[in-house]
C-alpha positions as CSV (number, residue, x, y, z in Angstrom):
1,Y,0.0,0.0,0.0
2,G,3.0,2.3,0.0
3,I,2.5,3.1,3.7
4,S,5.2,3.4,6.3
5,L,5.0,4.4,9.9
6,D,7.5,5.4,12.5
7,A,8.5,2.9,15.3
8,I,6.3,4.6,17.9
9,T,3.2,4.2,15.8
10,E,4.0,0.5,15.0
11,R,4.4,-0.1,18.7
12,I,1.0,1.5,19.4
13,I,-0.6,-0.6,16.7
14,L,0.9,-3.9,18.1
15,D,-0.2,-3.0,21.6
16,K,-3.7,-2.3,20.4
17,A,-3.8,-5.5,18.4
18,T,-2.6,-7.4,21.5
19,T,-5.4,-5.9,23.5
20,D,-8.1,-6.5,20.9
21,N,-7.0,-10.1,20.2
22,N,-8.6,-10.1,16.7
23,P,-7.2,-12.5,14.1
24,I,-8.3,-10.2,11.2
25,T,-6.3,-7.3,12.8
26,W,-3.3,-9.5,13.2
27,A,-3.5,-10.7,9.6
28,N,-3.7,-7.2,8.3
29,I,-0.7,-6.1,10.4
30,M,1.2,-9.1,9.1
31,L,0.5,-8.0,5.5
32,Y,1.3,-4.4,6.2
33,S,4.6,-5.4,7.9
34,K,6.2,-6.4,4.6
35,Y,7.5,-2.9,3.9
36,Y,10.4,-3.2,6.5
37,E,12.2,-6.5,7.0
38,P,13.1,-6.2,10.7
39,F,9.5,-5.2,11.6
40,R,8.1,-8.1,9.3
41,L,10.3,-10.6,11.2
42,E,9.1,-9.2,14.6
43,V,5.4,-9.2,13.5
44,E,5.6,-12.8,12.1
45,E,7.1,-14.1,15.4
46,L,4.6,-12.2,17.5
47,V,1.6,-13.3,15.4
48,G,2.9,-16.9,15.3
49,N,3.0,-16.9,19.1
50,V,-0.5,-15.4,19.3
51,V,-2.0,-17.9,16.8
52,E,-0.3,-20.8,18.5
53,R,-1.6,-19.6,22.0
54,Q,-5.1,-19.3,20.6
55,L,-5.1,-22.7,19.1
56,D,-3.7,-24.2,22.3
57,R,-6.6,-22.7,24.2
58,M,-9.2,-24.5,22.1
59,S,-10.9,-27.6,23.6
60,D,-12.0,-30.4,21.2
61,S,-15.6,-30.4,22.3
62,D,-17.0,-28.1,19.6
63,Y,-14.1,-26.2,17.8
64,M,-16.4,-24.2,15.6
65,M,-18.3,-22.5,18.4
66,Q,-15.1,-21.2,20.1
67,I,-14.0,-17.7,19.4
68,E,-10.5,-19.0,18.8
69,F,-11.8,-20.8,15.7
70,W,-11.5,-17.5,13.9
71,Y,-7.7,-18.0,14.1
72,V,-8.2,-21.3,12.2
73,L,-10.3,-19.6,9.6
74,V,-8.0,-16.7,9.1
75,F,-4.5,-18.4,9.4
76,H,-5.1,-21.9,8.1
77,N,-3.5,-21.0,4.8
78,C,-1.0,-18.3,6.0
79,P,2.3,-18.9,4.3
80,R,4.3,-16.9,6.9
81,L,3.5,-19.1,9.9
82,K,5.8,-22.0,11.1
83,A,4.9,-25.4,9.8
84,S,4.1,-26.5,13.4
85,I,1.4,-23.9,13.6
86,Q,0.0,-24.8,10.2
87,D,0.0,-28.4,11.3
88,K,-2.1,-27.5,14.4
89,T,-4.7,-25.8,12.2
90,T,-4.8,-28.9,9.9
91,T,-5.2,-31.1,13.0
92,I,-8.2,-29.1,14.1
93,I,-9.8,-29.1,10.7
94,D,-9.3,-32.9,10.4
95,S,-10.9,-33.4,13.8
96,I,-13.9,-31.3,12.8
97,E,-14.2,-33.2,9.6
98,A,-14.0,-36.6,11.3
99,K,-16.8,-35.6,13.7
100,A,-18.9,-34.2,10.9
101,N,-18.4,-37.3,8.8
102,T,-19.7,-39.5,11.7
103,A,-22.7,-37.1,12.3
104,A,-23.5,-37.0,8.6
105,S,-23.5,-40.8,8.0
106,G,-26.7,-42.8,8.2
107,T,-30.1,-42.2,6.9
108,N,-30.8,-38.9,8.6
109,P,-27.7,-36.8,8.5
110,K,-27.6,-33.6,10.6
111,P,-27.6,-30.4,8.4
112,S,-24.9,-28.9,10.7
113,A,-22.7,-31.9,9.9
114,I,-23.1,-31.4,6.3
115,A,-22.3,-27.8,6.6
116,S,-19.2,-28.7,8.7
117,Q,-18.1,-31.1,5.9
118,M,-18.5,-28.4,3.3
119,L,-16.4,-25.9,5.4
120,C,-13.7,-28.5,6.0
121,S,-13.6,-29.4,2.3
122,F,-13.2,-25.7,1.6
123,L,-10.5,-25.2,4.1
124,K,-8.6,-28.3,3.0
125,Q,-8.5,-27.2,-0.7
126,Q,-5.1,-27.9,-2.4
127,S,-3.8,-26.4,-5.5
128,T,-2.2,-28.6,-8.3
129,N,1.2,-28.3,-6.6
130,G,-0.3,-29.7,-3.4
131,K,-0.2,-26.5,-1.5
132,K,-3.1,-24.6,0.1
133,P,-4.3,-21.6,-1.9
134,L,-3.5,-18.2,-0.6
135,E,-7.1,-17.1,-1.1
136,S,-9.6,-18.4,1.3
137,F,-11.3,-16.6,4.3
138,Y,-8.3,-14.3,4.2
139,D,-6.5,-13.3,1.0
140,W,-2.8,-13.8,1.7
141,N,-2.2,-13.0,-2.1
142,E,-3.6,-9.5,-1.6
143,N,-5.8,-9.8,-4.7
144,R,-8.8,-8.0,-3.1
145,S,-8.8,-4.4,-2.2
146,I,-8.8,-3.7,1.5
147,S,-12.4,-2.5,1.3
148,E,-13.5,-5.8,-0.3
149,Q,-11.7,-7.8,2.4
150,I,-13.3,-5.9,5.2
151,T,-16.7,-6.3,3.6
152,Y,-16.2,-10.0,3.0
153,R,-14.9,-10.6,6.5
154,T,-17.8,-8.7,8.1
155,V,-20.4,-10.5,6.0
156,S,-18.7,-13.9,6.7
157,Y,-18.7,-13.3,10.5
158,T,-22.3,-12.0,10.5
159,H,-23.4,-14.9,8.4
160,L,-21.8,-17.5,10.7
161,R,-23.3,-15.9,13.8
162,A,-26.7,-15.6,12.1
163,H,-26.8,-19.5,12.0
164,E,-25.9,-19.9,15.7
165,T,-28.5,-21.9,17.5
166,P,-29.7,-20.7,21.0
167,E,-27.8,-23.7,22.5
168,H,-24.6,-22.7,20.7
169,L,-25.0,-19.1,21.8
170,V,-25.4,-20.1,25.4
171,C,-22.4,-22.4,25.1
172,R,-20.3,-19.7,23.5
173,L,-21.3,-17.1,26.1
174,L,-20.5,-19.5,28.9
175,L,-17.1,-20.3,27.4
176,E,-16.3,-16.6,27.0
177,K,-17.4,-16.0,30.6
178,K,-15.2,-18.9,31.8
179,K,-12.2,-17.5,30.0
180,K,-12.7,-14.1,31.5
181,K,-12.7,-15.6,35.0
182,K,-9.4,-17.4,34.3
183,K,-7.8,-14.1,33.5
């Protein structure tokens, strides 16, 4: 984008992102940081640690209803994360898919299981060279303009929340409350 900031402003942005704990914010900072190599390396290390910490916080009871699942959606195809972190996202996606396959089998498959299968299939896409595409929930190729990305992400988040059942909402809120108590 041709933007450069002074070190003080960069520090303020990183502090704010740490406080907000938003995967989309971290992803945008990661893309922005390309302009200056030392800052890029610092951001990649920091974001890698944040993503890994969020993935480690997830329980395997219902991955997709946890706020940390957004880190899977945003970073599952990030080319700048260590292989060990990418492997963790793949393991989570594989676990979701296995549970969805079980729930979708039989004569009366659950619609939520079919939707989970579709999501996992989307997240596991491979290009002809066997790598994950850089365009998914987050566009690591930077082919979309920032306004398109923000609109897409907002609509995606709103769409997923719109299909949240009352039971899932209660579980999500209880999990969030439990996490706040731990802090």
